N, C-alpha and C positions, 0 to 999 in steps of 0.2 A: 627362482630361489624362494621367493615369498610364499608361493603355493606349497612348496615342500615343507617349509617351516610351519605353515598353517596346518598341514596334514599331520605333522608330528605332534603339534599341540592338541589336536582333536583326538589323535589315537591314544595319547597318554593321560587324557582327562579321566578322573576317577569320580565315582559317585559315593555318596555316604548313606549310612543307615542310622535311623534314630530308635531310641527306646520304644518298644511297642509290645502289645500283648493281644492275642487273638484267641477266642474260644474256637476249638475245632470240633468238627463232626466226627466222633469216634468211629462211626460205621463207614465213613469215607476213607479213613486210615486203613481199617480192616474190619470185615464182618465178624472177626473173632472178638472184637470189643462189644461190650454191652452198650446199648443205646444211651444209657444214663451215665456212663463213665464221663468224668470231667477231664478234658485234655485241653491244654493251652500251649501255645508256642509264641515265639517272638525274638526280639533282639534287645540287648542291653548295652548301652554305651559304657566305655571303660574309663573315661574321665571327661571333665567339662569341655564342651566344644569339640569333642572328638567325633569323627565320622566313622571310626572303627567300632565294631560291635561284636559282642558274644551272643551266639545263638543259644536258645534253651528250649526244652520241652518239659512241661510240668504235667504230672498225672495226680489228680486227686485220689485219696485213699479209695479203695474199691467199694467201701461202704458209704462214702460220701456222695450223695446224689444231687446235692445242691451246694452252691459256693459257701453258704453260711455254715455248712457243716465241716468245712475243711479245718477250721480251728480246733475241732474236737480230736484231731489226730496229729501225731508228731510229723514233722517234715524232715526228710533226709535228702541232702544234696550229695550226689554221687559223681565223682570225677575220675576219669581214666588218664593214664599217661605213662608211656616209656619216656619219650621226650616230646611233649606237646601233642599227645595223642587225643583223638576225639573221644568225648564221653558218650557218644552214641553207641560205642562198644558196650558200655555198661547198660545202656538202654535196650538195645536191640539184640544183644548176645548174652548178657549176663543177668541182670536183675529187673529189667523192665517187664511190663505185662504181656507184651507181644514180642516174640523172638524171631529173628531171621535165622533159619537153621542152616546146616551145612550144605543143603541142596539149593539154598537161595530162596526158599519160600517161607511164608509166615506160619508161625504156630503159637498156640497159647503157652505161656510160660507158667507151668504149675508151681514153680518155686519163686515166683515174683515177690519182691520186697514190697510191692504195692499193696499187698495184703496186710502190711504192718504200718506203712507210712504213706504220706503224700511224698511223691518222688520228684525231684527237680534235677534234671541233667543239663549241665552247662558245658558247652564246648569251649573249654579253657585251654588254649590260648587263641587270641585273634589269628585268623588264617587257618585254623584247623576245623575239621567237621564242617558245619554250616556257618561258622563264624567268619567274619570278614575283616580284613585289615585295609584301611584306606591308604595307608602309606607304610612302607617297611619300617620306618622309624617307630611305629606303634608296636612292633613285635618285641616282647620283653626279652631280657637276657638273663634274668635270674628270678628266683622264687619270691624275693621281696617285691619286685615289680609286678609279678603275677598276682600276688596277694593284694596289692593295691588296686589292680584292675578288677579283681574279683569282688572286693568289698565295695567299690564304687558301683559296679554292675548290680550287686545284690541290693544296695540302697535304691537303685533305680527300680528294681523289681518290687521293692517294698513301699517306696515313698513317692516316686515320680508320678505325675498325672497320667502318663500313658503306660505306667507299669501295671502289672496285674492286680496288685492289692487295691490300689485306688480306682483304676478304671473299671474293674469288674467286681469290685466290692468284696474282696476276700477278707471281710471284717474279722479282726482278731487273730489272723494267721501269724502276724509278726510277734505276738505275745504267747504263742504256743511253744511247745518244745521243738528244738532244731538240732539236727546232727549233720556232720559233714564227714563223708568217707572218701578216701582216695586210694587208688591202686597204683603200684609202681612208683614212678617219679612224682605222680600226683600226691603220694603220701607225703613227700617233702613239702609240697605246695600246701597241703592241708595243715601241716604243723605251723607254717608261716601264717597262714590265714587265721587259724584259731588264735595264735599268739597275738596277732595284730588286732583282732576283734576284742579280746579280753583287755588289751592295753588301751583301747579307745572307749572312753566313756560315752562318746557320741554315737558309737556304732549301734544300730538298732538291735542287733542280736547279743549285745554285751551281756544282758541278764538272761537271755533265753537259749544260748548255745549250751546244750547239756552234755555233749560228748562228741568224740571223733573216732573214726575207724581207719586203720592203716592196714591194707591188704597187700601182702608181698611187697612192702614199700621199700624204696631206696632212701634210707635215712642217713647212713654213715658209710662212706667209701672206705675208710680205714678198716672197719670190721669186715666189709665185703672182700677186699683184696687179701686180707690175712687169712680168711677161712676158705677161699675157693680151692686152693690146692689140696688140702686135706679132705675137704668135702668130696671132691671128685674121686680122690684115691679111695676113700672109705666106701664109696658106692661101687667101686670096681670099674670106673669109667676110664681110668688111666693106669699105666704101668709105673713102677718105681722111678724109672729113668724120666718118664714124662712128668711125673710129679716133681722131680728136681727142676725140670725146665719151668714148670709153673711157679715153683718157689722163687726161682731167680727173677721171674717176671714180677712176682708179688713184691719182692724186695725193691725192685725198681719203682713200682707204684708207691710204696711207702716213702721212699726217698723223694719222689716227686711231690707227694703230699706235704712233706716237711718243708720243701722248698716253695710251697704254694703254687706249684705247677699243676693247676686243676685240670686244664685241658689235657695235659700229658697223662695225668692219672686216669682220666676217663678213657683215653685211647688205650692205655695199658690194661684196664679192666676189660674192655671190649676185645682186645687181643687175647687175653686169657681165656675168656668165654669162647671165643672162636677156636682156640687151640683145643679146648675140651671137646667141642663139637667135632673137630677133625680127628683127634686121637681116638675118640669113641666110635668112629665109623659113622658119623653123621647123626648122633643122637639128638632127639628134640630137647633143646635146652630149656624150653618152658615146662616140659613134663617128660622126664626120662622114661616113663612108663609107656609112652605113646611113640609109634614109629614116625608119624608125620606131625608137623606143627599145625597151627591154626591158620596159616596163610591162605590156603585154598578157601577156607570158610570166610576169612576176611575179604577176599577178592569178590565173593558173591555178595557179601554185606555191602561193600562199597558200590558195586554195580547197582544194587537195588536202590540204595540211598541217593545215587546220582541220576536215577530216572526222573524225567521232568514231572511225570504224574505223581511220583512220590513227594517231590518238592511242593507241588501244588497242594496235595492232600495235607501236608504239614505246614502249609503257608510260609514256606521259605522261598527266597528269591531264586527263580529258575536260572538266572544268569550267573550265579555264584557256584562253582564246582564244589562238590562235597569231597573233602580230603581227609584221609586217616591222619596224616601229619604232612609236613613238607620239609624239603631240605633246608629252606630258609629258617624254619623254626628249630630244626635239629641243630643247625650250626649255631644259631643264636644262643641256645641253651646248653651247649656242650661243656662250656667252662663251668657252669653252675652245678652240674651233676655231682661232681666230687667235692664241692665246697662244703667244709664242715660247720655249717651254720644252723642246721636243723636240730642236732642232738641237744645242744644247751637249751633250746626252746622246749623240746620234748620233756627234758628234765623238769622244767618249771611247770609245764602243763599237767603233769601227772598228779599234782596236788590241787589242781583247779577244776579238772573235767574228768568225766569218765572216758577211759581210753580203751579201745579194743584193738589189739594187734594180732593179726592172723597170717599164718604162712602155710603154703602147701609143701608137703613132704618131698615132692619130686621136682621142685623148682631149682634150677641152677642160677637163674638171673638174680634171685634174692633167697639164698639158702637159709634154712633155719639156723645153723650155727652162727651166721653173721648177725642175725637178729638177736640171738641170745647173748652174743658178745657185746653189742652196744647197749642192750638192756642191762647187762651186768655192770656196765660203766656208769649208769645213772641211777641204779636201784640195787641196794645191797641184798635184798631178798632173792634176786636172781643169781647170787653167788652161793646161797645156802639152801634155799628151798628146792624140793624136788618137783618135777612135773607130775601131775596126777592124770590118770586116764580119763578121757572125756567119753562118756557113754551116750549112745542114742538107743534107748531101750537097753538091751543086753549086749549091744554091738559096740566095741571100741572104735571110735571114729577119729581119735586124735588124742592130744595131750594138752593140759592147761596149767597155768600158773597165775595166781592172783596176788597182787600186792596193793593194798589200798584200792584206789579207783582204777588201777591199771590191770588189765587182763590180757594175758598172752595165750593164744591157742594155736596148736599145729593141727593140720588136717591131713589124715592118712589118705594115700593114693590120690593126691591132688597136686596140681602144678601151679603155674602162675595165675591162670584164670579159674579160681576156686568156684565162683558162682556157676560157671558153665559146667565144670566137671563134678562138683559135689554140691549142687544147689540146695538139696534138702538139708544137708548137714549144716552149711553155713547160715542158712535161713533160721534154723532152729537155735543156733548159737547166738545170732543177732537178737532174736526174740527174747531169749533168756537174759541176755546182756542188758538190753534197753530197760 
């Protein structure tokens, strides 16, 4: 019996990771990198004495050839997330310098945001991507906890002895301009993060956070559930009878919200989206203009990032599996998805920061009408002003509406993953906005 108990103790023993930063050989990652490119990776602890850590990859601006030049360029943190999804999607599929294509091979990203910014990709939440959770108790259950983990981790990056700024002498980086972008549920996280940074006088980026970006972001469940039925009907995806079914479901979701049944609301929203997928004959809910979704691409992306050699090249622990997300994380965050706590914060932020909100025309997960609905509830200009055509040369690529520091843009013929589908368009929009 003693031997059995000892074996159990050994098998459940966990290890921990500490804040670290390592300069990588870009050519070892891919021959597509220039030898002078600055690439760094490491781990960031999420609170004091925690052995759980967030993984990150940092790319210096393409024109910065030495670390002392990093401060001359703005830094953009890019976060992904449906529910706790890895930000390596943003790195290796959307805006990073090297892309894993749909065949599972590497190619240069001609529309990388690295041409405009130092890029920092953080696998937020612990347990997703290359990040690691020492104990399940460290997995957050809401955006407020996530923002606390993020800010502590970012302070580690900027101030800890083993963080990049101190260890590798990124002199002045913390006082240059910073931006934080989030896609999907990560948009809600970004709102919480920005609000907490501005509310904290001790936060390093309190004075240097210049703006945030929300791409197809899940901000307000009330607006989403109210707009889904008519949006699907107006696109011709459902028949009148099916629209009635969706409207009944939407009413249930609204009632659940009023009763603060946030898990029930989340389930109702997922059910409604699933019904649209079924009624429409299996349409791609992330982009109704495409026959198939991105999952085959994602599977090749995951396979590549799970290779031992890839982990070695990126200096990540080979014993930690790379995960797009996990059932534990999804379950932990399911109640937070519909919680109406981001919109009041966004209302306050619009007078303090530059904000760019962008939506793909063909996305069901976060449709344009739902974004316009919640923006109208916090900014009267969205009730009266008309959207203006967004041109790239002489070609209309979307529509835009500006009010003070808040800019809203729709992207034609794009779905949820705008940087993948319309990379040149969104890059130009971000360049003009910053």
